[in-house]
C-alpha positions, 0 to 999 in steps of 0.5 A: 854136724861135725866138720867132715873129713875131705872124702866125707865132704866130697861125698856130701857135695855129690849127694846134693849134686842132684843132676850128677853134673859135678856142680851144684846150683844155688838150691843144691848149695842151700840144701848142702850147707843146711845138711852140714849144719850151717843155717844161713838166711836166703840173702846170706845163702845167695851172697855166699853162693856168689862169693864161692862161685869164683869163676862166675859160671852160676854153679859151684864146683867141688874145688870152689866149695872145698876151698870156701869150706876150709877157709870160712865154714868149718867149725873150729877144731 
């Protein structure tokens, strides 16, 4: 998938926030990055999740995800 614009990235994040609590857990994160065209091993998914979860609450908020996506995950333009 091409790098989504900010609104589209937020829409994708919300699509995978299955319980609609404004955060994604590790399983939701794995499905989200796969949908965005990133393939990670289980170990790399876990490592990325822990790195993205800046506040250490065991969940990723959109701001944390968007910051990571912008710095590390989006394909070059």
